[in-house]
Structures are given as structure tokens and as C-alpha cells.
C-alpha positions as CSV (number, residue, x, y, z in Angstrom):
1,X,86.2,-90.1,-74.7
2,X,89.0,-91.6,-72.6
3,X,92.5,-90.2,-72.7
4,X,93.7,-93.4,-74.3
5,X,93.0,-91.8,-77.6
6,X,94.8,-88.6,-77.5
7,X,92.5,-89.2,-80.4
8,X,90.0,-92.1,-80.6
9,X,88.6,-94.8,-82.9
10,X,85.8,-94.8,-85.7
11,X,84.9,-95.1,-89.5
12,X,82.2,-94.8,-92.3
13,X,81.6,-95.6,-96.0
14,X,80.7,-93.6,-99.1
15,X,80.1,-94.9,-102.5
16,X,78.1,-97.8,-104.0
17,X,79.2,-101.4,-103.0
18,X,80.6,-103.4,-105.9
19,X,79.6,-106.9,-107.0
20,X,81.4,-109.3,-104.8
21,X,83.0,-111.6,-107.4
22,X,86.7,-112.4,-107.9
23,X,87.2,-110.0,-110.7
24,X,85.6,-107.2,-108.6
25,X,88.2,-107.5,-105.9
26,X,90.6,-104.6,-106.4
27,X,94.2,-105.2,-105.2
28,X,95.3,-101.9,-106.6
29,X,97.9,-99.5,-105.3
30,X,97.1,-97.3,-102.3
31,X,97.9,-94.1,-104.2
32,X,95.3,-94.5,-106.9
33,X,92.7,-92.3,-105.1
34,X,94.8,-90.0,-102.9
35,X,91.9,-88.3,-101.2
36,X,89.7,-91.3,-100.5
37,X,90.1,-94.3,-98.3
38,X,90.0,-97.5,-100.3
39,X,89.1,-100.6,-98.5
40,X,90.5,-102.8,-97.2
41,X,93.3,-100.4,-96.0
42,X,95.3,-103.5,-94.8
43,X,94.8,-106.2,-97.4
44,X,95.5,-109.8,-96.5
45,X,95.7,-111.4,-93.1
46,X,95.2,-108.4,-90.7
47,X,92.2,-109.1,-88.5
48,X,90.7,-107.7,-85.3
49,X,92.0,-104.1,-85.7
50,X,92.6,-101.9,-82.7
51,X,93.0,-98.3,-83.9
52,X,94.7,-95.5,-81.9
53,X,95.6,-91.9,-82.5
54,X,98.4,-90.2,-80.5
55,X,98.6,-86.6,-81.6
56,X,99.0,-86.7,-85.4
57,X,99.9,-90.4,-85.7
58,X,97.5,-93.2,-86.2
59,X,98.2,-96.9,-85.5
60,X,96.5,-100.1,-86.3
61,X,97.4,-103.2,-84.3
62,X,96.1,-106.5,-85.6
63,X,96.0,-110.2,-84.5
64,X,98.8,-112.6,-85.5
65,X,97.9,-115.9,-83.9
66,X,100.8,-118.4,-84.4
67,X,103.0,-116.0,-86.2
68,X,105.9,-113.8,-85.1
69,X,106.3,-110.9,-84.8
70,X,103.2,-110.9,-82.7
71,X,100.7,-108.0,-82.9
72,X,101.5,-106.4,-86.3
73,X,101.4,-102.6,-86.3
74,X,100.7,-100.2,-89.2
75,X,101.2,-96.4,-89.1
76,X,99.4,-93.6,-90.9
77,X,99.1,-89.8,-90.7
78,X,96.0,-89.4,-92.9
79,X,94.0,-92.7,-92.5
80,X,94.6,-93.2,-96.3
81,X,98.2,-94.4,-96.5
82,X,99.5,-97.0,-94.1
83,X,102.9,-98.4,-93.7
84,X,104.0,-101.5,-91.7
85,X,106.3,-100.7,-88.8
86,X,106.8,-104.3,-87.7
87,X,105.4,-106.1,-84.7
88,X,105.5,-105.7,-81.0
89,X,105.7,-109.2,-79.6
90,X,109.1,-110.0,-81.1
91,X,110.7,-112.3,-78.6
92,X,109.8,-115.2,-76.4
93,X,110.2,-113.0,-73.3
94,X,106.9,-111.4,-74.4
95,X,105.2,-114.6,-75.5
96,X,106.4,-118.1,-76.3
97,X,104.5,-119.6,-79.2
98,X,106.3,-123.0,-79.3
99,X,103.7,-125.7,-79.7
100,X,101.0,-123.1,-80.5
101,X,98.1,-124.7,-82.4
102,X,96.8,-123.5,-85.7
103,X,94.9,-120.3,-85.2
104,X,95.7,-120.3,-81.5
105,X,98.1,-117.8,-80.0
106,X,97.6,-114.0,-80.2
107,X,94.0,-113.0,-80.5
108,X,92.6,-109.5,-80.7
109,X,95.3,-107.1,-79.3
110,X,94.2,-103.8,-77.8
111,X,96.5,-100.7,-78.1
112,X,95.9,-97.6,-76.0
113,X,97.9,-94.6,-74.9
114,X,97.7,-93.2,-71.4
115,X,100.0,-91.2,-69.0
116,X,102.9,-91.1,-71.5
117,X,102.8,-94.8,-72.1
118,X,101.6,-97.2,-74.8
119,X,99.6,-100.0,-73.3
120,X,99.2,-103.3,-75.2
121,X,96.8,-106.0,-74.0
122,X,96.8,-109.4,-75.9
123,X,95.3,-112.8,-75.3
124,X,97.2,-116.0,-75.8
125,X,94.5,-118.6,-76.6
126,X,95.6,-122.2,-76.2
127,X,92.7,-124.4,-77.0
128,X,89.4,-124.9,-78.9
129,X,88.5,-128.2,-77.4
130,X,85.3,-129.0,-75.5
131,X,84.5,-125.4,-74.8
132,X,87.8,-124.6,-73.2
133,X,89.9,-121.7,-74.5
134,X,92.6,-121.4,-71.8
135,X,92.9,-117.7,-72.7
136,X,95.8,-116.1,-70.8
137,X,95.9,-112.3,-71.0
138,X,98.9,-110.1,-70.8
139,X,99.7,-106.4,-70.6
140,X,102.9,-104.7,-71.7
141,X,103.8,-101.0,-71.8
142,X,106.4,-98.8,-73.6
143,X,107.2,-95.1,-73.9
144,X,107.3,-95.4,-77.7
145,X,105.4,-97.5,-80.2
146,X,108.8,-99.1,-81.2
147,X,109.5,-100.0,-77.6
148,X,111.3,-101.0,-75.5
149,X,108.3,-103.0,-74.2
150,X,108.1,-104.0,-70.5
151,X,108.0,-107.5,-69.3
152,X,104.4,-108.8,-69.4
153,X,102.0,-108.4,-66.6
154,X,100.1,-111.7,-66.3
155,X,96.4,-110.8,-66.1
156,X,93.5,-113.2,-65.6
157,X,92.5,-115.9,-68.0
158,X,88.7,-115.4,-67.7
159,X,88.2,-114.9,-71.4
160,X,89.8,-113.5,-74.6
161,X,89.6,-110.2,-76.6
162,X,90.8,-108.2,-73.6
163,X,91.1,-104.4,-73.8
164,X,91.8,-101.4,-71.6
165,X,89.7,-98.4,-70.9
166,X,91.2,-95.3,-69.3
167,X,88.4,-93.3,-67.7
168,X,88.3,-89.5,-67.2
169,X,88.8,-89.9,-63.4
170,X,92.2,-91.5,-63.9
171,X,91.2,-95.1,-63.3
172,X,91.9,-97.9,-65.8
173,X,89.7,-100.9,-66.4
174,X,90.2,-104.2,-68.1
175,X,87.3,-105.6,-70.3
176,X,87.0,-109.0,-71.9
177,X,84.5,-111.6,-73.0
178,X,83.7,-113.9,-70.1
179,X,84.2,-117.5,-71.1
180,X,82.0,-120.2,-69.6
181,X,83.1,-123.8,-70.2
182,X,80.1,-125.5,-68.5
183,X,78.1,-127.8,-70.7
184,X,74.7,-126.3,-71.6
185,X,75.8,-122.8,-70.7
186,X,76.4,-119.9,-73.1
187,X,80.1,-120.0,-73.7
188,X,80.1,-116.3,-74.4
189,X,79.0,-115.3,-70.9
190,X,79.0,-111.5,-71.4
191,X,81.4,-108.6,-71.1
192,X,83.4,-108.6,-67.9
193,X,85.1,-105.5,-66.3
194,X,87.6,-105.2,-63.5
195,X,89.8,-102.3,-62.4
196,X,93.5,-102.4,-63.2
197,X,95.8,-100.6,-60.8
198,X,98.6,-99.1,-63.0
199,X,100.8,-98.3,-60.0
200,X,100.6,-101.8,-58.6
201,X,100.5,-103.4,-62.1
202,X,97.7,-105.8,-61.1
203,X,94.0,-106.2,-61.2
204,X,92.0,-105.1,-58.1
205,X,88.5,-105.0,-56.9
206,X,85.3,-106.8,-57.9
207,X,84.7,-108.3,-61.3
208,X,81.3,-107.6,-62.9
209,X,79.4,-108.6,-66.0
210,X,78.2,-105.3,-67.5
211,X,76.7,-106.6,-70.8
212,X,75.3,-109.9,-71.9
213,X,74.8,-109.0,-75.6
214,X,72.0,-109.1,-78.1
215,X,70.1,-112.0,-79.7
216,X,72.9,-112.1,-82.3
217,X,75.0,-113.8,-79.6
218,X,78.7,-114.7,-79.4
219,X,79.4,-111.3,-77.8
220,X,83.1,-110.5,-77.7
221,X,85.7,-107.9,-78.8
222,X,84.7,-105.2,-76.3
223,X,86.0,-101.6,-76.6
224,X,84.8,-98.9,-74.2
225,X,84.8,-95.1,-74.8
226,X,83.5,-91.8,-73.2
227,X,81.7,-89.4,-75.4
228,X,79.0,-86.8,-74.8
229,X,78.4,-87.8,-71.2
230,X,77.9,-91.5,-72.1
231,X,79.9,-94.7,-71.8
232,X,79.9,-96.3,-75.2
233,X,80.5,-100.1,-75.4
234,X,81.4,-101.4,-78.8
235,X,81.3,-105.2,-79.2
236,X,81.6,-107.9,-81.9
237,X,78.7,-110.3,-82.2
238,X,77.4,-113.0,-84.4
239,X,80.7,-114.9,-84.8
240,X,83.6,-113.9,-87.0
241,X,82.2,-115.2,-90.3
242,X,79.2,-114.3,-92.4
243,X,77.0,-113.2,-89.5
244,X,79.6,-110.9,-88.0
245,X,78.5,-107.4,-86.8
246,X,79.5,-104.4,-84.7
247,X,77.1,-103.7,-81.8
248,X,76.9,-100.5,-79.8
249,X,75.4,-100.0,-76.4
250,X,75.5,-97.0,-74.0
251,X,75.1,-96.2,-70.3
252,X,75.5,-93.2,-68.1
253,X,77.2,-95.4,-65.5
254,X,80.4,-97.5,-66.1
255,X,78.7,-100.6,-64.8
256,X,75.5,-100.2,-66.7
257,X,72.8,-101.0,-67.5
258,X,73.8,-100.7,-71.1
259,X,71.1,-99.8,-73.7
260,X,71.6,-101.3,-77.1
261,X,71.2,-99.0,-80.1
262,X,67.5,-99.4,-81.2
263,X,68.6,-98.9,-84.9
264,X,70.4,-102.2,-84.8
265,X,74.1,-103.0,-85.6
266,X,76.4,-100.2,-86.3
267,X,77.9,-102.3,-89.1
268,X,77.3,-105.6,-90.7
269,X,77.3,-107.4,-94.1
270,X,74.6,-109.9,-93.0
271,X,72.0,-110.5,-95.8
272,X,74.1,-108.6,-98.4
273,X,76.0,-111.2,-100.4
274,X,76.3,-108.6,-103.2
275,X,78.8,-106.6,-101.1
276,X,82.5,-106.8,-101.8
277,X,83.3,-106.6,-98.1
278,X,81.8,-109.5,-96.1
279,X,82.2,-110.6,-92.5
280,X,82.2,-106.9,-91.4
281,X,82.6,-106.8,-87.6
282,X,85.0,-106.5,-84.7
283,X,85.4,-102.7,-84.7
284,X,87.2,-100.0,-82.8
285,X,86.8,-96.3,-82.9
286,X,89.1,-93.3,-83.4
287,X,88.5,-89.6,-83.4
288,X,90.6,-87.3,-85.6
289,X,92.3,-84.1,-84.6
290,X,89.3,-82.3,-86.1
291,X,86.6,-84.2,-84.3
292,X,85.6,-86.7,-87.0
293,X,85.0,-90.3,-86.1
294,X,86.0,-93.5,-87.9
295,X,85.6,-97.2,-87.3
296,X,88.4,-99.7,-88.1
297,X,86.9,-103.2,-88.5
298,X,87.6,-106.6,-90.0
299,X,86.3,-107.8,-93.3
300,X,86.7,-110.7,-95.7
301,X,86.6,-110.8,-99.5
302,X,85.4,-114.1,-100.8
303,X,86.4,-115.2,-104.3
304,X,82.8,-116.1,-105.0
305,X,79.6,-115.0,-103.1
306,X,80.0,-116.4,-99.6
307,X,82.9,-118.5,-100.8
308,X,86.4,-119.0,-99.5
309,X,88.5,-116.0,-98.4
310,X,92.1,-116.8,-99.4
311,X,93.2,-113.3,-98.3
312,X,92.0,-114.0,-94.8
313,X,90.3,-111.4,-92.6
314,X,91.4,-107.9,-93.5
315,X,91.1,-104.4,-92.0
316,X,88.8,-101.7,-93.4
317,X,87.8,-98.2,-92.2
318,X,84.4,-96.5,-92.3
319,X,83.2,-93.0,-91.4
320,X,80.9,-92.6,-88.4
321,X,78.5,-89.8,-87.9
322,X,76.5,-89.1,-84.7
323,X,72.7,-89.0,-85.2
324,X,70.3,-86.4,-83.7
325,X,69.4,-89.1,-81.2
326,X,73.0,-89.3,-80.1
327,X,73.9,-92.7,-81.6
328,X,76.8,-93.4,-83.9
329,X,75.8,-94.4,-87.4
330,X,77.4,-95.6,-90.7
331,X,75.4,-95.0,-93.9
332,X,73.2,-98.0,-94.5
333,X,75.0,-99.9,-91.7
334,X,77.1,-101.6,-94.3
335,X,80.8,-101.5,-95.3
336,X,81.7,-99.4,-98.3
337,X,84.6,-100.1,-100.6
338,X,85.6,-96.4,-100.8
339,X,84.9,-93.5,-98.5
340,X,85.9,-89.8,-98.4
341,X,89.2,-89.3,-96.6
342,X,89.3,-87.0,-93.6
343,X,90.6,-83.4,-94.0
344,X,94.1,-84.3,-93.0
345,X,97.3,-83.4,-94.9
346,X,98.1,-86.1,-97.5
347,X,100.9,-88.3,-96.2
348,X,102.0,-91.1,-98.6
349,X,104.9,-93.3,-97.6
350,X,107.7,-94.6,-99.8
351,X,106.6,-97.8,-101.6
352,X,108.0,-101.2,-100.6
353,X,110.7,-102.4,-103.1
354,X,109.5,-105.4,-105.0
355,X,112.7,-107.3,-104.3
356,X,114.3,-107.9,-100.9
357,X,118.0,-108.5,-101.5
358,X,118.5,-109.5,-97.9
359,X,121.1,-106.7,-97.4
360,X,119.7,-105.6,-94.0
361,X,120.9,-107.3,-90.7
362,X,117.3,-108.2,-89.8
363,X,114.2,-109.3,-91.8
364,X,112.1,-106.6,-93.2
365,X,108.7,-105.7,-91.9
366,X,106.9,-107.7,-94.7
367,X,108.2,-111.0,-93.3
368,X,106.8,-113.2,-90.5
369,X,108.1,-116.4,-89.0
370,X,106.1,-119.4,-87.8
371,X,105.9,-120.1,-84.1
372,X,109.5,-118.9,-83.3
373,X,111.1,-115.5,-83.6
374,X,113.6,-114.8,-86.3
375,X,116.7,-115.3,-84.2
376,X,120.2,-115.7,-85.7
377,X,120.4,-119.3,-84.8
378,X,118.1,-120.2,-87.7
379,X,117.5,-116.9,-89.6
380,X,121.0,-115.8,-90.6
381,X,121.4,-112.6,-92.6
382,X,125.1,-112.0,-91.7
383,X,127.1,-115.1,-92.6
384,X,126.7,-114.6,-96.3
385,X,126.1,-111.0,-97.5
386,X,123.0,-110.4,-99.5
387,X,121.6,-113.8,-98.7
388,X,119.1,-115.2,-96.3
389,X,120.4,-118.4,-94.8
390,X,117.6,-120.5,-93.2
391,X,118.6,-123.4,-91.1
392,X,116.2,-126.3,-91.5
393,X,113.6,-127.0,-88.9
394,X,110.9,-129.5,-88.2
395,X,108.5,-131.2,-90.6
396,X,105.5,-129.3,-92.1
397,X,103.4,-130.5,-89.1
398,X,106.0,-129.6,-86.5
399,X,104.8,-126.9,-84.0
400,X,107.9,-126.3,-82.0
401,X,110.8,-125.3,-84.3
402,X,109.5,-125.0,-87.9
403,X,111.7,-122.9,-90.3
404,X,109.3,-120.9,-92.4
405,X,109.9,-117.3,-93.4
406,X,106.8,-116.0,-95.1
407,X,104.8,-112.9,-96.1
408,X,101.1,-112.4,-96.4
409,X,99.2,-112.9,-99.7
410,X,98.0,-109.3,-100.2
411,X,96.2,-109.6,-103.6
412,X,94.2,-112.2,-105.5
413,X,96.9,-112.3,-108.1
414,X,100.4,-112.2,-106.8
415,X,103.7,-114.1,-106.8
416,X,106.9,-114.7,-104.8
417,X,110.1,-115.5,-106.7
418,X,113.5,-116.5,-105.3
419,X,116.8,-118.1,-106.1
420,X,118.0,-120.8,-103.7
421,X,121.3,-122.6,-103.2
422,X,120.9,-125.9,-101.4
423,X,122.9,-129.1,-101.2
424,X,120.7,-131.7,-99.5
425,X,122.4,-134.8,-98.1
426,X,119.3,-137.0,-98.3
427,X,115.5,-137.1,-98.3
428,X,115.4,-135.7,-94.8
429,X,116.6,-132.3,-96.1
430,X,114.2,-130.1,-98.1
431,X,114.2,-126.4,-99.1
432,X,112.0,-124.5,-101.3
433,X,109.0,-122.2,-101.7
434,X,105.4,-122.6,-100.4
435,X,101.8,-121.4,-100.6
436,X,100.9,-121.9,-97.0
437,X,97.8,-121.6,-94.7
438,X,98.5,-123.8,-91.7
439,X,100.0,-127.2,-90.8
440,X,97.2,-129.0,-92.5
441,X,96.8,-126.9,-95.7
442,X,99.7,-126.0,-98.0
443,X,101.6,-126.5,-101.2
444,X,105.3,-127.0,-101.3
445,X,107.9,-127.1,-104.2
446,X,111.2,-128.1,-102.8
447,X,114.7,-129.3,-103.6
448,X,115.8,-132.6,-102.0
449,X,118.1,-135.6,-102.6
450,X,116.7,-138.8,-104.2
451,X,117.9,-142.3,-103.1
452,X,120.0,-142.6,-106.3
453,X,121.9,-139.4,-105.4
454,X,120.2,-137.1,-107.9
455,X,119.1,-133.6,-106.7
456,X,115.5,-133.2,-107.5
457,X,112.8,-130.6,-107.5
458,X,109.6,-132.1,-106.1
459,X,106.1,-131.0,-105.1
460,X,104.1,-132.1,-102.1
461,X,100.7,-130.8,-101.0
462,X,98.4,-131.1,-98.0
463,X,94.7,-130.7,-98.0
464,X,93.1,-130.9,-94.5
465,X,96.1,-132.9,-93.3
466,X,96.0,-135.4,-96.2
467,X,99.4,-135.3,-97.9
468,X,99.8,-135.9,-101.6
469,X,103.0,-136.5,-103.5
470,X,103.2,-135.4,-107.1
471,X,106.0,-137.6,-108.6
472,X,104.8,-136.7,-112.2
473,X,106.1,-133.1,-111.5
474,X,109.6,-134.1,-110.3
475,X,112.5,-132.4,-112.2
476,X,116.1,-133.5,-112.1
477,X,118.3,-130.5,-111.2
478,X,121.5,-132.3,-110.5
479,X,124.5,-130.0,-111.2
480,X,122.4,-126.8,-111.1
481,X,123.9,-124.8,-108.2
482,X,121.3,-122.0,-108.2
483,X,117.6,-122.8,-108.8
484,X,115.0,-120.2,-109.3
485,X,111.6,-121.0,-107.7
486,X,108.3,-119.2,-108.1
487,X,104.8,-119.6,-106.6
488,X,101.9,-117.8,-108.1
489,X,98.5,-117.1,-106.7
490,X,96.2,-116.5,-109.7
491,X,92.8,-116.1,-108.1
492,X,91.6,-119.6,-107.2
493,X,94.6,-121.2,-108.9
494,X,98.1,-121.8,-107.6
495,X,101.0,-122.6,-109.8
496,X,104.8,-123.3,-109.4
497,X,107.6,-122.5,-111.8
498,X,111.4,-123.1,-111.7
499,X,114.5,-121.8,-113.4
500,X,117.4,-124.2,-113.8
501,X,119.5,-122.1,-116.1
502,X,117.5,-122.2,-119.3
503,X,114.6,-119.9,-118.6
504,X,111.5,-120.1,-116.5
505,X,109.5,-123.4,-116.8
506,X,106.1,-123.8,-115.3
507,X,105.3,-127.1,-113.6
508,X,102.4,-128.7,-115.5
509,X,99.9,-128.6,-112.6
510,X,97.2,-126.2,-111.4
511,X,96.4,-126.4,-107.7
512,X,93.3,-125.2,-105.8
513,X,94.4,-122.0,-103.9
514,X,91.0,-121.8,-102.1
515,X,92.0,-124.5,-99.7
516,X,94.4,-121.9,-98.2
517,X,91.5,-120.2,-96.5
518,X,89.7,-119.8,-93.2
519,X,86.6,-121.5,-94.5
520,X,88.5,-124.6,-95.7
521,X,90.5,-124.9,-92.5
522,X,87.6,-124.8,-90.1
523,X,86.3,-128.2,-89.0
524,X,83.7,-129.4,-86.5
525,X,83.4,-132.9,-85.0
526,X,80.1,-133.7,-83.3
527,X,79.3,-130.0,-83.0
528,X,82.6,-129.1,-81.4
529,X,85.3,-127.2,-83.2
530,X,88.2,-129.5,-84.1
531,X,90.0,-126.7,-86.0
532,X,89.4,-123.0,-86.7
533,X,90.7,-120.8,-89.5
534,X,91.5,-117.2,-88.4
535,X,94.5,-116.3,-90.4
536,X,95.1,-116.1,-94.2
537,X,97.4,-117.4,-97.0
538,X,101.1,-116.8,-97.1
539,X,103.9,-117.1,-99.6
540,X,107.1,-118.4,-98.0
541,X,110.6,-119.8,-97.9
542,X,110.6,-123.1,-96.1
543,X,113.4,-125.4,-95.0
544,X,113.3,-128.8,-93.3
545,X,116.1,-130.7,-91.6
546,X,114.3,-133.7,-90.3
547,X,117.4,-135.4,-89.1
548,X,118.7,-132.3,-87.3
549,X,122.0,-132.5,-89.1
550,X,122.6,-128.8,-89.5
551,X,121.3,-128.4,-93.0
552,X,120.6,-124.9,-94.4
553,X,119.6,-123.2,-97.6
554,X,120.8,-119.8,-98.9
555,X,118.1,-117.6,-100.6
556,X,119.7,-114.9,-102.8
557,X,116.6,-112.7,-103.0
558,X,112.8,-112.7,-102.8
559,X,110.6,-110.7,-105.2
560,X,107.0,-110.1,-104.4
561,X,104.7,-108.9,-107.3
562,X,101.0,-108.1,-107.3
563,X,99.7,-108.7,-110.8
């Protein structure tokens, strides 16, 4: 096991899988079974987990794609209770996401600890087109998980899902999937390794392909470990959807050859549509203080069997045992909804308040912003106490300076409620609340100014880029200074409501929430990906100032409920 783990990374499942139907998806509180791990441990959009132990502290770092803060981090001391501690890539100095495409940006971060430093490797993937990914990789370091983080070291762009391995002899190695753009070739060209010189802060020496994968194909997401005299290579295969799996191979030599576990995948949901947890794959291992091993991995929870996953790709944990033959194993090789917790002291965290009154000088850890950091020039928490002032940005399809402050949908039934004060000058100025997936798929209830001078509440939707106005839902709110707005996710249904001084009124329309999903967002044209969906649904506060006239909206509070 490398010193990166001061602990390591692994997981297993106990208990019978539940029927994977909407009513069987439990969104319940993390404290309901104090001595068991209930999956997913990170509900909602938290894919590609990299798990790390440093002494008694456990960290999960997950992908964020086009969202800031980049590389979201959660912290635990018992593997049961997890708290968000924010993100790592919080400023453009570390990565500039202006212009980032939907589901491009930060893919599959890798968090390790070595020589008194945290090391974070992350890929910035810029393209899907024609077999080109343009996957620039970066490395940053810090003495503490909260920073300060160094300026990025620009690594190669040979492929994505890069990770570091710190060997017992003191050397450090960079692994990644090797991308091959050439027509007719396997675009997933194997797992590549090259030495990284920590003192010189650069890659050195020869690059080698050490593993070309199994017949499952699409070999990516490498993580390398030392255990029991072997090098253990853990990879993701089969693609990130229904055929996803975790593959394990081992070798006595760093450069191989690597023997694949003859028992098959360490973990997969393939062929088991009855399981609650689907898409099981992309795993990383951790070893507890007492020598137990767990696997953190991604999953999806479709609302119907092999249907749309509005919650996106989530993070789960399984227990791993070592067989008499020396291989790691998870019972049945499938993800369990609930497993026994490790023998660590119970360590719950204070619960998140339902209402954010915007009293802090910075956004709380639940919030993310789209394609630009939450800087004071557009996210203002100081000018008006206990209010969030959002200065309007680009249109819903703008990818340079949008003004969307949002949080992940973390349950099948949840809502976000706010009160907004907004005095639009004309139709170019809009402010309201949204159920959002990406620039092509969203629902939006907003205040604006009609041509006759009335202030109106209107609804606009976008399904695969086709915008639809809903004039039958328009409400005249002229003279109402403070308007309450609410968006509700009720399983596959999405609804809006408003409060204009005489109680809450539901808008008479039920929208299809399942378009806010990876499955709906993904599109292929002539066999080539035109769009991918790798994120998840959000509830958000959204403001446009299409004429760049300085318009802003003040949000008095935001209340998130799981129902």
C-alpha cells in the first residue's frame, strides 16, 4: 500500500438489494442507522469518487465538470457521516471554466497524501467531438485539505482520469487512460504510466502502457496500490452508464504484466436491473486504521428500471474482503444499499440548516456556481445584510458569464424556496428560480417586465435546446415588491409556486423532471457523441441581464427541504 493513504481506499455491501423503483429510493436522513453505511453516502451529483484517509480523517473528492467550486470535498471520521467542506478549485488561477461545454471541465479528480502534502490531480476535458478530448491534466498541492493550494503544474494531455501513485521506494507516478484519436483505433488505448519528479515538479522518463483492459472495454479511471507484495491496479470499464464496472488486476512489477482477477469484476450492476444502485463503477480504495478495506464508487438511481437518473451519478461505499487466493472481493460483486459500518467511533456532524439566510460573507458549502467562481463582482453578500445580491449575467445558453447560484438535487422529493426583490427595466432583465441540468435542459420561473410596463412572473422551459414559452402561466405581480418563488421536485414531476402576498399559489402546470438527467442530455449524431450527460439536476437562483445594464436581484433567503 502506498504512503498516499496514511490509510487507503475500499468498500463492501451487506443486506439484500431493494427493488429499484422510484418509491424504493430512500432519501432519508444519514442518522437513521447510526452503525451502518447507507448508500449512497453522497446523494445527488457526486461522481468519480477519490477516497483518502489521513490518520483519523477520511476525504471524498468528486468530479464537478462545469461547476465551481471545482472538486467538491466531503469529510468523515467514521465512513458513515459525511459533511461537505467545500471545493478545492475555487478560483480561475487554478482553472478557468469560461466557455466550458456542458459536462466538460473537471473530470475524475484524484486526491492523495504524501510527504506532508495533499496532492490533487484533475483533468480539464475540453471536447467530445470526433474522438478528440483535449484533456489537459493539472497537479496542485497543499499542506492542509483547506489549502492554500499551489499554482497548478501543467502535466501532459495524453488522456483523462489522471491519478498519482506514491510507491514505497519514494517515487511518484502519474497514471491515466491513454486517448487515441485516430479513426479506427481504440480511443481508450490503455492505462499509461510515467514518473513524476516531485522536486522538479515535472514528468520525467519514459511513458509506458501497462494495461490494455478486459473485453469490457472503455478502460479508464486508474488507481494503483501496493498490498501484500503486489501492485494492484483498479480501473473503471464498460463506460459510465449501465455497463459500468470496477476491474482489478495485479502484478509483482510496477510495469506489469498485470493479471486480471479471474473471478471477474470487483463490482458491477450489469444484468441486475432489480438493484437500487445501478451504474456501479469507477472505484477507489481506502484502508481503515484497523486494517479493513472499503471501496468508494459511483452509482446511479434511476426512477424506473434502467430509466433516467435525475439525481445524477452519486457516491456509494462497499466493504472489501481479501479472498484466500489473495484477490479483493465484494459479496456477490454487486452494490448493496446498506452495509455494516467499520468499528470506528461514531462521529455525526451538525445538520445543515434548512434555510440559508445569507448572513455569512461567502456562499455556504451547499452552493455551486456555473462556469465562474462566486466572486464579489456578481455574487454580493455584503452590500445588503442577510441578502444574496446576484448581478445578472448571460442568457441561459451563455457559457462565459452566466449568473446561476445553485445546489444539487439530493432527493427524489425536494424543494427550494426563496423570496426575491427585483425591479426589471425591460424584457432583457430576468430573475427567478430554476430546475436546471445544463444549457439545453432546464425549467425557469422568473420575474421580468412586459412591453406594457407590467411586472410579470413567467415560465420558460428548454428540452434538448428547444425553448418553450408558457404564456398561459404568466402572472401579473405589478406592485408586489417581494415575491416568493418555489420549485419542487416530486419524483418525475416538477412544479413551480409563487407567493405574491396572499399565500402560496401553485402554477397550474406539471413538468417532466426526468429531462434533467444524464440519460436525456446525452446525444449521438452519426455514431459520434454530440453531447454527454455526466452531472445531475440542480435547484438554483438565476439572473439574466442580457443588455449588460447592471441589473441585479436580491434574494432574502433560500430554504431547501427534502420531503
